[in-house]
Residue frames as qw, qx, qy, qz and C-alpha x, y, z in Angstrom:
[[0.378, 0.650, -0.338, 0.566, -28.65, 10.05, 12.56],
 [0.682, -0.413, -0.509, 0.325, -27.09, 9.46, 15.96],
 [0.323, -0.925, -0.141, 0.141, -26.43, 12.00, 18.70],
 [0.614, -0.405, 0.268, 0.622, -22.69, 12.03, 18.06],
 [0.406, 0.327, 0.490, 0.699, -23.14, 13.17, 14.46],
 [0.082, -0.880, -0.385, -0.264, -25.71, 15.83, 15.40],
 [0.516, -0.786, -0.014, 0.340, -23.39, 17.12, 18.10],
 [0.588, -0.127, 0.360, 0.713, -20.51, 17.30, 15.61],
 [0.242, 0.580, 0.473, 0.618, -22.53, 19.35, 13.12],
 [0.279, -0.918, -0.272, -0.072, -23.73, 21.71, 15.84],
 [0.608, -0.585, 0.122, 0.522, -20.17, 22.18, 17.05],
 [0.485, 0.144, 0.427, 0.750, -18.96, 23.00, 13.55],
 [0.033, 0.780, 0.456, 0.428, -21.83, 25.44, 13.14],
 [0.424, -0.883, -0.159, 0.122, -21.15, 27.25, 16.41],
 [0.610, -0.445, 0.249, 0.607, -17.44, 27.48, 15.64],
 [0.261, 0.777, -0.140, -0.555, -18.16, 29.18, 12.33],
 [0.243, -0.291, 0.820, 0.428, -16.92, 26.30, 10.15],
 [0.110, 0.404, 0.841, 0.344, -20.36, 25.63, 8.70],
 [0.127, 0.044, 0.062, -0.989, -22.48, 28.65, 7.85],
 [0.710, 0.077, 0.076, -0.696, -25.57, 26.69, 6.95],
 [0.014, -0.096, 0.980, 0.173, -26.73, 23.17, 6.46],
 [0.589, -0.005, -0.233, -0.774, -29.96, 21.97, 5.00],
 [0.843, -0.068, 0.382, -0.372, -32.27, 19.07, 5.51],
 [0.851, 0.473, -0.223, -0.048, -30.64, 17.55, 2.44],
 [0.241, 0.628, -0.663, 0.329, -27.20, 17.70, 4.10],
 [0.482, -0.328, 0.658, -0.477, -28.48, 16.04, 7.26],
 [0.916, 0.196, 0.137, -0.321, -30.26, 13.45, 5.14],
 [0.698, 0.553, -0.449, 0.081, -27.00, 12.60, 3.38],
 [0.081, -0.516, 0.739, -0.425, -25.20, 12.21, 6.71],
 [0.748, -0.084, 0.465, -0.466, -27.97, 9.85, 7.72],
 [0.889, 0.396, -0.145, -0.178, -27.48, 7.87, 4.50],
 [0.404, 0.570, -0.667, 0.259, -23.76, 7.44, 5.24],
 [0.415, -0.345, 0.664, -0.518, -24.67, 6.36, 8.77],
 [0.890, 0.126, 0.218, -0.381, -27.04, 3.76, 7.32],
 [0.759, 0.521, -0.389, 0.006, -24.42, 2.51, 4.85],
 [0.116, 0.540, -0.738, 0.389, -21.88, 2.20, 7.63],
 [0.634, -0.195, 0.546, -0.512, -24.36, 0.33, 9.84],
 [0.923, 0.297, -0.024, -0.242, -25.06, -2.10, 6.99],
 [0.558, 0.576, -0.565, 0.192, -21.33, -2.61, 6.42],
 [0.222, -0.460, 0.701, -0.498, -20.86, -3.17, 10.14],
 [0.822, -0.027, 0.356, -0.444, -23.61, -5.79, 10.15],
 [0.886, 0.420, -0.190, -0.059, -21.80, -7.59, 7.32],
 [0.885, -0.308, 0.022, 0.348, -18.58, -7.69, 9.34],
 [0.449, 0.741, -0.098, 0.489, -16.67, -4.68, 8.03],
 [0.659, -0.597, -0.130, 0.440, -13.72, -3.71, 10.22],
 [0.513, 0.255, 0.139, 0.808, -12.22, -0.28, 9.71],
 [0.110, -0.600, -0.248, 0.753, -12.46, 3.51, 9.79],
 [0.324, 0.641, 0.483, 0.501, -14.31, 5.87, 7.47],
 [0.227, -0.583, -0.171, 0.762, -13.41, 9.56, 7.62],
 [0.336, 0.684, 0.444, 0.471, -14.92, 12.37, 5.54],
 [0.312, -0.544, -0.158, 0.762, -13.76, 15.97, 5.66],
 [0.323, 0.819, 0.341, 0.330, -14.71, 19.28, 4.03],
 [0.114, 0.878, -0.194, 0.422, -12.15, 22.11, 4.02],
 [0.359, 0.374, -0.708, 0.480, -10.02, 20.02, 6.37],
 [0.441, -0.250, 0.488, -0.711, -12.81, 19.71, 8.96],
 [0.038, -0.063, -0.997, -0.025, -14.10, 16.25, 9.83],
 [0.543, -0.063, -0.063, -0.835, -17.81, 15.97, 9.02],
 [0.940, -0.116, -0.066, -0.313, -18.10, 12.21, 9.47],
 [0.231, 0.496, -0.818, 0.180, -15.90, 9.67, 11.23],
 [0.856, -0.249, 0.178, -0.416, -16.88, 6.22, 12.37],
 [0.138, 0.457, -0.878, 0.032, -15.19, 2.95, 13.27],
 [0.900, -0.151, 0.119, -0.390, -16.26, -0.66, 13.65],
 [0.876, 0.277, -0.386, 0.078, -14.62, -4.05, 14.04],
 [0.821, -0.540, 0.064, 0.175, -11.50, -5.23, 15.78],
 [0.034, 0.847, -0.527, -0.063, -7.88, -4.25, 16.09],
 [0.066, 0.306, -0.950, -0.015, -7.16, -7.92, 16.82],
 [0.725, -0.126, -0.373, -0.565, -9.90, -10.41, 16.03],
 [0.679, -0.034, -0.720, 0.140, -8.44, -13.29, 18.00],
 [0.268, -0.135, -0.609, 0.734, -8.32, -11.22, 21.18],
 [0.074, -0.761, -0.618, -0.184, -11.55, -9.33, 20.34],
 [0.302, -0.449, -0.148, 0.828, -9.87, -5.95, 20.90],
 [0.350, 0.826, 0.436, -0.077, -12.14, -3.26, 19.41],
 [0.491, 0.376, 0.191, 0.762, -10.84, -0.84, 16.82],
 [0.138, -0.763, -0.260, 0.575, -10.49, 2.85, 17.65],
 [0.483, 0.861, 0.152, 0.057, -10.52, 5.71, 15.11],
 [0.089, -0.901, 0.419, 0.065, -6.96, 6.54, 16.18],
 [0.853, -0.186, 0.459, 0.162, -5.58, 3.09, 15.32],
 [0.012, 0.646, -0.582, -0.494, -2.68, 2.66, 12.89],
 [0.873, 0.342, 0.323, -0.132, -3.26, 0.81, 9.61],
 [0.511, -0.155, 0.586, 0.609, -0.94, -0.46, 6.90],
 [0.355, 0.659, 0.005, -0.663, -1.44, 1.84, 3.89],
 [0.751, 0.245, 0.553, 0.266, -0.04, -0.50, 1.23],
 [0.508, 0.340, 0.380, 0.694, 0.17, 1.30, -2.14],
 [0.089, -0.966, -0.221, -0.097, -1.22, 4.56, -0.75],
 [0.619, -0.584, 0.171, 0.497, 2.45, 4.84, 0.30],
 [0.629, 0.317, 0.372, 0.605, 3.42, 5.56, -3.31],
 [0.095, 0.916, 0.206, 0.330, 2.30, 9.19, -3.10],
 [0.502, -0.834, 0.169, 0.157, 4.83, 9.74, -0.29],
 [0.728, -0.110, 0.421, 0.530, 7.62, 8.16, -2.34],
 [0.412, 0.662, 0.372, 0.504, 6.64, 10.42, -5.22],
 [0.193, -0.975, -0.073, -0.085, 6.72, 13.43, -2.90],
 [0.634, -0.594, 0.298, 0.396, 10.29, 12.66, -1.83],
 [0.617, 0.234, 0.458, 0.596, 11.30, 12.45, -5.49],
 [0.153, 0.863, 0.305, 0.373, 9.61, 15.81, -6.15],
 [0.417, -0.898, 0.069, 0.124, 11.38, 17.36, -3.18],
 [0.691, -0.270, 0.398, 0.539, 14.71, 16.04, -4.51],
 [0.469, 0.546, 0.435, 0.542, 13.90, 17.57, -7.91],
 [0.075, -0.962, -0.165, -0.202, 13.16, 20.96, -6.34],
 [0.557, -0.746, 0.250, 0.266, 16.48, 20.76, -4.49],
 [0.408, 0.777, -0.434, -0.203, 18.26, 20.16, -7.81],
 [0.499, -0.417, 0.759, -0.015, 19.37, 16.66, -6.84],
 [0.417, 0.151, 0.849, 0.286, 17.76, 15.00, -9.88],
 [0.337, 0.262, -0.258, -0.867, 15.76, 15.74, -13.00],
 [0.760, 0.204, 0.433, -0.439, 12.55, 14.02, -14.07],
 [0.776, 0.576, -0.181, -0.182, 14.12, 13.25, -17.46],
 [0.107, -0.596, 0.795, -0.046, 17.19, 11.58, -15.94],
 [0.768, 0.080, -0.593, -0.227, 17.46, 7.89, -16.73],
 [0.818, -0.532, 0.094, -0.196, 17.14, 5.52, -13.79],
 [0.937, 0.037, -0.051, 0.343, 20.33, 3.70, -14.81],
 [0.245, 0.744, -0.261, 0.564, 22.23, 6.96, -14.22],
 [0.383, -0.614, 0.426, -0.543, 21.79, 6.25, -10.51],
 [0.817, -0.218, 0.460, -0.271, 21.20, 2.50, -10.24],
 [0.005, -0.360, 0.887, 0.288, 23.01, -0.61, -11.44],
 [0.682, 0.294, 0.531, -0.408, 20.07, -2.12, -13.31],
 [0.410, 0.010, 0.766, 0.495, 19.77, -4.02, -16.59],
 [0.275, 0.747, 0.599, 0.091, 16.95, -1.77, -17.85],
 [0.350, -0.176, 0.140, 0.910, 18.17, 1.24, -19.81],
 [0.002, -0.221, -0.424, -0.878, 16.54, 4.40, -21.09],
 [0.324, -0.673, -0.656, -0.105, 13.73, 4.70, -18.51],
 [0.063, 0.525, -0.159, 0.834, 13.23, 8.19, -17.11],
 [0.040, -0.121, -0.710, 0.693, 12.33, 9.08, -13.54],
 [0.462, 0.132, -0.003, -0.877, 9.16, 10.63, -14.96],
 [0.676, 0.062, -0.608, -0.411, 8.23, 7.24, -16.46],
 [0.339, -0.047, -0.858, 0.383, 8.91, 5.52, -13.14],
 [0.171, 0.112, 0.459, -0.864, 6.62, 7.94, -11.33],
 [0.563, 0.228, -0.049, -0.793, 3.76, 7.57, -13.81],
 [0.688, 0.037, 0.716, -0.111, 3.83, 3.77, -14.33],
 [0.694, 0.685, -0.011, -0.219, 4.67, 4.21, -18.00],
 [0.171, -0.735, 0.641, 0.141, 8.05, 2.46, -17.82],
 [0.818, 0.311, -0.412, -0.255, 7.40, -1.09, -19.04],
 [0.026, -0.510, 0.812, -0.284, 9.34, -2.71, -16.21],
 [0.619, -0.137, -0.763, -0.125, 8.76, -6.34, -15.19],
 [0.653, -0.652, -0.049, -0.382, 7.26, -7.22, -11.81],
 [0.141, 0.540, -0.742, 0.371, 10.00, -7.67, -9.21],
 [0.638, -0.259, 0.498, -0.527, 7.57, -9.48, -6.92],
 [0.946, 0.228, -0.065, -0.219, 7.17, -12.35, -9.39],
 [0.574, 0.533, -0.561, 0.267, 10.95, -12.80, -9.55],
 [0.147, -0.454, 0.670, -0.569, 11.30, -12.74, -5.77],
 [0.817, -0.098, 0.261, -0.505, 8.36, -15.07, -5.28],
 [0.921, 0.310, -0.226, -0.072, 9.96, -17.63, -7.58],
 [0.694, 0.405, -0.437, 0.405, 13.57, -17.41, -6.40],
 [0.101, -0.632, 0.435, -0.634, 13.81, -15.76, -2.97],
 [0.433, -0.122, -0.833, 0.320, 14.31, -17.77, 0.22],
 [0.363, -0.657, -0.280, -0.598, 11.17, -16.76, 2.11],
 [0.706, -0.518, -0.373, 0.306, 12.73, -17.51, 5.48],
 [0.430, -0.166, -0.040, 0.887, 14.70, -14.29, 4.92],
 [0.136, 0.864, 0.368, -0.317, 13.52, -10.69, 4.61],
 [0.581, 0.340, 0.319, 0.667, 14.43, -8.86, 1.40],
 [0.074, -0.753, -0.123, 0.642, 15.27, -5.17, 0.97],
 [0.491, 0.814, -0.030, -0.310, 15.73, -2.96, -2.09],
 [0.046, 0.673, -0.700, -0.235, 19.29, -4.06, -2.77],
 [0.468, -0.016, 0.883, -0.015, 18.20, -7.71, -2.70],
 [0.596, 0.633, 0.428, -0.246, 15.47, -6.88, -5.21],
 [0.321, 0.841, -0.325, -0.290, 17.90, -5.06, -7.50],
 [0.223, -0.466, 0.845, 0.137, 20.34, -7.98, -7.24],
 [0.546, 0.215, 0.807, -0.066, 17.67, -10.50, -8.26],
 [0.540, 0.779, 0.167, -0.272, 16.54, -8.32, -11.19],
 [0.146, 0.756, -0.588, -0.247, 20.15, -8.21, -12.36],
 [0.354, -0.272, 0.894, 0.018, 20.61, -11.94, -11.80],
 [0.472, 0.334, 0.816, -0.026, 17.43, -13.21, -13.47],
 [0.017, 0.288, -0.342, -0.894, 16.82, -10.23, -15.76],
 [0.398, 0.533, 0.742, -0.091, 13.14, -10.75, -16.63],
 [0.302, 0.304, 0.453, 0.782, 12.28, -9.00, -19.91],
 [0.166, 0.141, 0.109, -0.970, 10.59, -5.65, -20.23],
 [0.370, 0.474, 0.764, -0.235, 6.81, -5.78, -20.55],
 [0.422, 0.829, 0.338, 0.144, 6.74, -2.90, -23.02],
 [0.490, 0.350, -0.031, 0.798, 8.81, -0.01, -24.24],
 [0.187, -0.388, -0.400, 0.809, 9.00, 3.09, -22.03],
 [0.256, 0.376, 0.076, -0.887, 6.01, 5.41, -22.52],
 [0.177, -0.070, -0.832, -0.521, 4.29, 2.84, -24.73],
 [0.530, -0.508, -0.525, -0.430, 1.46, 2.32, -22.24],
 [0.407, -0.547, 0.423, -0.596, 0.37, 2.64, -18.63],
 [0.818, -0.115, -0.563, -0.028, 1.03, -0.50, -16.58],
 [0.552, -0.782, 0.138, -0.252, 1.06, -0.35, -12.80],
 [0.727, 0.369, -0.464, 0.347, 4.60, -1.00, -11.55],
 [0.693, -0.719, 0.012, 0.052, 5.72, -1.71, -7.99],
 [0.809, 0.031, 0.077, 0.582, 9.21, -2.21, -9.43],
 [0.270, 0.698, 0.093, 0.657, 9.30, 1.44, -10.48],
 [0.396, -0.838, 0.031, -0.374, 8.69, 2.62, -6.94],
 [0.867, -0.366, 0.073, 0.331, 11.45, 0.39, -5.57],
 [0.620, 0.345, 0.120, 0.695, 13.72, 2.09, -8.08],
 [0.030, -0.824, -0.100, -0.556, 12.48, 5.55, -7.05],
 [0.659, -0.750, 0.034, -0.037, 13.19, 4.99, -3.36],
 [0.840, -0.159, 0.150, 0.497, 16.66, 3.71, -4.20],
 [0.422, 0.579, 0.145, 0.682, 17.30, 6.75, -6.39],
 [0.321, -0.884, -0.041, -0.338, 16.26, 9.05, -3.53],
 [0.795, -0.551, 0.123, 0.224, 18.80, 7.30, -1.29],
 [0.754, 0.194, 0.187, 0.599, 21.47, 7.60, -3.99],
 [0.257, 0.688, 0.122, 0.667, 21.07, 11.33, -4.63],
 [0.398, -0.835, 0.043, -0.378, 20.71, 12.31, -0.97],
 [0.401, 0.366, -0.734, 0.408, 23.13, 9.83, 0.61],
 [0.385, -0.235, 0.530, -0.718, 20.46, 9.26, 3.23],
 [0.096, 0.178, 0.977, -0.072, 18.23, 6.38, 4.31],
 [0.220, -0.368, -0.572, -0.699, 14.78, 6.56, 2.71],
 [0.472, -0.611, -0.634, 0.045, 12.98, 5.93, 6.00],
 [0.397, -0.435, -0.252, 0.767, 14.91, 8.65, 7.82],
 [0.050, 0.036, 0.303, 0.951, 14.17, 11.10, 5.01],
 [0.307, -0.515, -0.677, -0.428, 10.46, 10.25, 5.07],
 [0.461, -0.642, -0.504, 0.348, 10.37, 11.13, 8.75],
 [0.368, -0.394, -0.044, 0.841, 12.52, 14.26, 8.47],
 [0.030, -0.006, 0.413, 0.910, 11.03, 15.72, 5.28],
 [0.397, -0.330, -0.566, -0.643, 7.37, 14.71, 5.56],
 [0.561, -0.478, -0.675, 0.003, 6.03, 12.99, 8.69],
 [0.443, -0.402, -0.415, 0.685, 7.60, 15.20, 11.35],
 [0.047, -0.007, 0.097, 0.994, 7.07, 18.61, 9.65],
 [0.417, -0.311, -0.491, -0.699, 3.39, 17.77, 9.09],
 [0.428, -0.299, 0.532, -0.667, 2.86, 16.52, 12.65],
 [0.844, 0.036, -0.401, -0.354, 2.04, 13.00, 11.46],
 [0.298, -0.589, 0.664, -0.350, 3.00, 11.51, 14.82],
 [0.791, -0.059, 0.561, -0.237, 1.49, 8.08, 14.19],
 [0.796, 0.593, -0.052, -0.106, 2.92, 7.65, 10.70],
 [0.307, -0.662, 0.656, 0.190, 6.10, 5.72, 9.94],
 [0.758, 0.355, -0.517, -0.178, 7.73, 2.98, 7.88],
 [0.586, -0.523, 0.523, -0.332, 7.93, 0.16, 10.37],
 [0.271, 0.260, -0.924, -0.071, 9.50, -3.27, 10.54],
 [0.661, -0.332, -0.625, -0.251, 7.43, -6.22, 11.73],
 [0.525, -0.244, -0.590, 0.563, 9.06, -5.89, 15.14],
 [0.026, 0.004, -0.151, 0.988, 8.30, -2.17, 15.31],
 [0.497, -0.288, -0.427, -0.698, 4.67, -2.77, 14.38],
 [0.648, -0.326, -0.683, 0.081, 4.39, -5.30, 17.20],
 [0.383, -0.233, -0.457, 0.768, 5.49, -2.59, 19.64],
 [0.200, -0.162, -0.119, -0.959, 2.78, -0.13, 18.50],
 [0.208, 0.178, 0.826, -0.493, -0.07, -0.74, 20.92],
 [0.501, 0.540, 0.341, -0.584, -2.72, 0.71, 18.62],
 [0.129, 0.350, -0.725, -0.579, -1.60, -1.03, 15.42],
 [0.795, 0.216, 0.250, -0.509, -4.58, -2.60, 13.64],
 [0.387, -0.227, 0.848, 0.282, -3.51, -5.99, 12.32],
 [0.526, 0.258, -0.463, -0.665, -4.61, -7.08, 8.86],
 [0.570, -0.042, 0.759, -0.312, -6.89, -10.13, 8.90],
 [0.466, 0.193, -0.670, -0.544, -7.82, -12.88, 6.46],
 [0.860, -0.163, 0.145, -0.462, -10.20, -15.78, 6.85],
 [0.205, -0.376, 0.903, 0.042, -8.76, -19.19, 7.65],
 [0.249, -0.033, -0.888, -0.385, -10.19, -22.51, 6.36],
 [0.102, -0.446, -0.836, 0.303, -12.86, -22.35, 9.06],
 [0.024, 0.745, 0.438, 0.503, -14.02, -18.90, 7.98],
 [0.473, -0.802, -0.216, 0.295, -12.59, -17.18, 11.04],
 [0.291, 0.900, -0.177, 0.272, -10.53, -13.99, 10.79],
 [0.814, -0.414, 0.023, 0.408, -6.90, -14.48, 11.80],
 [0.167, -0.818, 0.280, 0.473, -3.80, -12.29, 11.56],
 [0.747, 0.649, -0.099, -0.109, -2.67, -12.19, 7.92],
 [0.063, 0.747, -0.659, 0.055, 0.96, -12.58, 8.96],
 [0.706, -0.203, 0.659, -0.163, 0.19, -16.20, 9.83],
 [0.840, 0.487, 0.238, 0.022, 0.04, -16.91, 6.09],
 [0.415, -0.682, 0.343, 0.495, 3.79, -16.45, 5.89],
 [0.504, -0.008, 0.652, 0.566, 4.64, -17.88, 2.47],
 [0.246, 0.654, 0.595, 0.397, 1.80, -16.07, 0.73],
 [0.169, -0.952, -0.204, 0.155, 2.25, -12.81, 2.65],
 [0.641, 0.479, -0.028, 0.599, 4.84, -10.82, 0.69],
 [0.174, -0.883, 0.111, -0.421, 4.74, -8.10, 3.35],
 [0.806, -0.548, 0.215, 0.068, 6.70, -10.53, 5.54],
 [0.820, -0.081, 0.317, 0.470, 9.44, -11.83, 3.23],
 [0.406, 0.546, 0.175, 0.712, 9.67, -8.50, 1.36],
 [0.399, -0.809, -0.410, 0.134, 9.34, -6.68, 4.67],
 [0.439, -0.574, 0.054, 0.689, 12.37, -4.39, 4.25],
 [0.400, 0.440, 0.470, 0.652, 11.54, -3.02, 0.80],
 [0.069, -0.565, -0.215, 0.793, 11.16, 0.74, 0.44],
 [0.039, 0.170, -0.430, -0.886, 9.09, 2.77, -1.99],
 [0.334, -0.213, -0.690, -0.606, 6.01, 0.87, -3.18],
 [0.639, -0.558, -0.448, -0.283, 4.42, 0.32, 0.24],
 [0.631, -0.115, -0.572, 0.511, 5.05, -0.18, 3.98],
 [0.068, -0.291, 0.255, -0.920, 3.93, 3.19, 5.35],
 [0.322, -0.517, -0.789, 0.074, 1.48, 2.79, 8.24],
 [0.019, -0.186, 0.087, -0.979, -0.71, 5.64, 9.45],
 [0.126, 0.467, 0.741, -0.466, -4.02, 6.78, 10.89],
 [0.228, 0.732, 0.572, 0.293, -7.02, 8.43, 9.26],
 [0.175, -0.953, -0.129, 0.212, -6.32, 11.69, 11.11],
 [0.455, -0.508, 0.418, 0.600, -2.67, 11.73, 10.03],
 [0.414, 0.296, 0.667, 0.544, -3.73, 11.21, 6.42],
 [0.072, 0.906, 0.410, 0.072, -6.00, 14.22, 6.74],
 [0.333, -0.804, 0.173, 0.461, -2.97, 16.29, 7.84],
 [0.463, -0.125, 0.635, 0.605, -1.14, 15.06, 4.75],
 [0.286, 0.641, 0.650, 0.290, -4.15, 15.84, 2.56],
 [0.046, -0.965, -0.229, 0.120, -4.39, 19.43, 3.79],
 [0.436, -0.615, 0.334, 0.566, -0.65, 20.04, 3.46],
 [0.477, 0.184, 0.644, 0.569, -1.01, 19.42, -0.27],
 [0.160, 0.861, 0.452, 0.172, -3.11, 22.57, -0.56],
 [0.217, -0.968, -0.027, 0.119, -0.76, 25.07, 1.03],
 [0.550, 0.729, -0.312, 0.262, 2.66, 24.52, -0.55],
 [0.635, -0.707, 0.304, -0.068, 4.20, 23.23, 2.67],
 [0.815, -0.213, 0.471, 0.262, 6.32, 20.57, 0.97],
 [0.454, 0.076, 0.528, 0.714, 6.68, 21.54, -2.68],
 [0.127, 0.244, -0.108, -0.955, 5.53, 24.37, -4.93],
 [0.630, 0.439, 0.378, -0.517, 2.11, 24.60, -6.53],
 [0.501, 0.607, -0.472, -0.397, 3.80, 24.21, -9.92],
 [0.074, 0.307, -0.948, 0.026, 5.29, 20.89, -8.86],
 [0.412, 0.195, 0.775, -0.437, 1.98, 19.69, -7.46],
 [0.614, 0.539, -0.004, -0.577, 0.24, 20.65, -10.70],
 [0.397, 0.474, -0.747, -0.244, 2.64, 18.33, -12.53],
 [0.123, -0.109, 0.949, -0.269, 1.98, 15.57, -10.02],
 [0.456, 0.404, 0.638, -0.471, -1.75, 15.87, -10.68],
 [0.469, 0.592, -0.268, -0.598, -1.43, 15.98, -14.48],
 [0.942, 0.195, 0.268, -0.048, -1.86, 13.06, -16.93],
 [0.383, -0.538, 0.589, 0.465, 1.23, 11.78, -18.69],
 [0.623, 0.595, -0.242, -0.445, 1.67, 11.72, -22.46],
 [0.820, -0.078, 0.550, 0.136, 2.37, 8.35, -24.09],
 [0.337, -0.234, 0.615, 0.673, 4.25, 7.67, -27.33],
 [0.178, 0.451, 0.760, 0.433, 1.00, 7.59, -29.33],
 [0.034, -0.274, -0.022, -0.961, 0.06, 11.05, -27.95],
 [0.583, -0.577, -0.481, -0.310, -2.73, 9.67, -25.76],
 [0.160, -0.614, 0.450, -0.628, -2.76, 10.50, -22.05],
 [0.555, -0.160, -0.790, 0.203, -2.29, 8.10, -19.15],
 [0.414, -0.729, -0.138, -0.527, -4.51, 9.04, -16.20],
 [0.795, -0.481, -0.199, 0.311, -1.84, 8.67, -13.53],
 [0.090, 0.950, -0.203, 0.221, 0.37, 11.46, -12.26],
 [0.334, 0.462, -0.698, 0.434, 3.19, 11.20, -9.74],
 [0.082, -0.007, -0.868, 0.489, 1.81, 8.74, -7.17],
 [0.398, 0.312, 0.449, -0.737, -1.86, 9.54, -7.88],
 [0.255, 0.426, 0.810, 0.312, -4.69, 8.16, -9.98],
 [0.081, 0.236, -0.027, -0.968, -6.41, 11.02, -11.82],
 [0.135, 0.517, 0.814, 0.228, -10.00, 11.52, -12.88],
 [0.104, -0.025, -0.052, -0.993, -12.31, 14.33, -13.87],
 [0.034, 0.485, 0.859, -0.158, -15.92, 14.47, -12.68],
 [0.017, 0.603, 0.441, 0.664, -18.72, 16.67, -14.01],
 [0.455, -0.824, -0.281, -0.186, -19.83, 17.61, -10.50],
 [0.703, -0.633, -0.003, 0.325, -16.64, 17.44, -8.40],
 [0.234, 0.900, -0.364, -0.059, -14.04, 18.55, -10.91],
 [0.499, 0.495, -0.696, 0.146, -10.57, 17.04, -10.49],
 [0.861, -0.451, 0.143, -0.187, -10.23, 13.98, -8.27],
 [0.387, 0.547, -0.723, 0.169, -6.87, 12.54, -7.23],
 [0.844, -0.359, 0.191, -0.349, -6.89, 9.26, -5.38],
 [0.363, 0.425, -0.829, 0.021, -5.08, 6.04, -4.61],
 [0.904, -0.299, -0.075, -0.295, -5.97, 2.63, -3.27],
 [0.014, -0.560, 0.809, -0.177, -3.87, 0.24, -1.25],
 [0.935, -0.033, -0.162, -0.314, -4.10, -3.54, -1.12],
 [0.094, 0.481, -0.837, 0.242, -2.08, -5.73, 1.25],
 [0.486, -0.197, -0.851, -0.021, -2.97, -9.11, 2.75],
 [0.309, -0.521, -0.685, 0.404, -5.78, -8.24, 5.18],
 [0.080, -0.563, -0.163, 0.806, -5.89, -4.54, 4.27],
 [0.329, 0.616, 0.498, 0.514, -7.76, -2.31, 1.85],
 [0.237, -0.578, -0.200, 0.755, -7.10, 1.42, 1.96],
 [0.326, 0.663, 0.456, 0.496, -8.23, 4.48, 0.04],
 [0.128, -0.567, -0.164, 0.797, -7.59, 8.20, 0.00],
 [0.308, 0.597, 0.577, 0.463, -9.76, 10.20, -2.40],
 [0.195, -0.478, -0.147, 0.844, -9.26, 13.95, -2.71],
 [0.307, 0.774, 0.507, 0.223, -11.78, 16.15, -4.49],
 [0.510, -0.215, -0.073, 0.829, -9.22, 18.90, -4.88],
 [0.029, 0.426, 0.310, 0.849, -11.40, 21.52, -6.59],
 [0.512, -0.643, -0.281, -0.495, -13.76, 21.43, -3.59],
 [0.029, 0.463, -0.695, 0.550, -11.34, 20.50, -0.76],
 [0.855, -0.233, 0.123, -0.446, -13.27, 17.38, 0.18],
 [0.152, 0.486, -0.856, 0.087, -11.53, 14.28, 1.45],
 [0.925, -0.152, -0.054, -0.343, -12.51, 10.65, 1.80],
 [0.099, 0.518, -0.830, 0.181, -10.31, 8.23, 3.76],
 [0.922, -0.159, -0.044, -0.351, -11.16, 4.56, 4.22],
 [0.084, 0.511, -0.837, 0.176, -8.97, 2.17, 6.19],
 [0.908, -0.103, -0.064, -0.401, -10.03, -1.49, 6.36],
 [0.077, -0.558, 0.817, -0.124, -8.23, -4.32, 8.14],
 [0.601, 0.007, 0.787, -0.144, -10.24, -7.40, 7.16],
 [0.036, -0.149, 0.733, 0.663, -10.24, -7.06, 3.36],
 [0.341, 0.424, 0.744, -0.388, -14.00, -6.64, 3.31],
 [0.249, 0.372, 0.679, 0.581, -16.24, -6.43, 0.24],
 [0.053, -0.852, -0.502, 0.142, -18.33, -3.65, 1.83],
 [0.374, -0.376, 0.122, 0.839, -15.60, -1.11, 0.97],
 [0.124, 0.216, 0.553, 0.795, -17.12, -0.22, -2.38],
 [0.220, -0.716, -0.630, -0.205, -20.60, 0.35, -0.91],
 [0.408, -0.708, -0.254, 0.517, -19.20, 2.68, 1.74],
 [0.308, -0.208, 0.300, 0.878, -17.24, 4.67, -0.82],
 [0.006, 0.443, 0.645, 0.622, -20.29, 5.04, -3.09],
 [0.309, -0.788, -0.530, 0.047, -22.41, 6.27, -0.19],
 [0.423, -0.592, -0.064, 0.683, -19.74, 8.77, 0.92],
 [0.246, 0.019, 0.448, 0.860, -19.27, 10.16, -2.58],
 [0.112, -0.629, -0.641, -0.425, -23.02, 10.67, -2.96],
 [0.391, -0.772, -0.389, 0.315, -23.12, 12.48, 0.39],
 [0.417, -0.328, 0.126, 0.838, -20.35, 14.83, -0.72],
 [0.150, 0.431, 0.553, 0.697, -22.61, 16.11, -3.49],
 [0.292, -0.821, -0.436, -0.224, -24.69, 17.84, -0.80],
 [0.591, -0.670, -0.125, 0.432, -21.81, 19.19, 1.29]]
């Protein structure tokens, strides 16, 4: 265990945030340190943050913000969140519901000109809608020299009308299309831009100063933005945006809802803690967001409103979400019965992610 980690634990102890810690606790910190060092030796680039009761108990960074310029990563750097963004889209929908602007049992086609009828907002939120993949349609037909937005996506779904994959509530099937629809519904019922609302209703009230939905140009102007990296044919890491045709984040760069939020580990911890105190929506609403959804056959789908759900014998309820963009892997895992938080942001799509998560989860059993 290095001096920085020892100093952090002593500081927490002296400030009254930790009343005791055992040899076992320190040993688990050491194990996470070892796992991180191994990941670093394998080339992992990213940030791992662990918190208990909102207090950081472990935070470490390795790798590069930009590989080609060899600019080291900092723990305060901004990462693309990819599908971790969905929980924020879901939150805006929940806030609209609490304001009486929509109902979870409203049909999406009440608000949007779409060829898919009889799908509720609740089914959009929980990935139980049966919608086809918009990305496949855009990949096949869209001119990739242009940048598409939600209205372009809706237009192409109307034009090419790919069939439903299943009936609504027949089964769980992850749907980026659903979250495009949700963002567009939010804009429809509020008369506001989705990005502006995200800032005004969530990011700014929570003090998430480094969090935003940014265009490619805006990202380029953020000095501490950690670029996503992929290996080229020589095995060297290069900026993922160089793979233009295969990088949907470029030619679908103006879409809203399923992705595109960029943030820092510390900002995500602010978001995590706000979900405990009713800052944004009521506890009743959050309970619904963290509840499994009933399917037509009376089985339960383990996805709420923007969150994967699981139950653990030791930790109790866990709500989490992963994100996956070219060059990025992200994770937020919340052990909500114990107020423990795991955040992993990776910008070179590295296989060591799973080992780091396993080590962190084991450590949490002692904290």
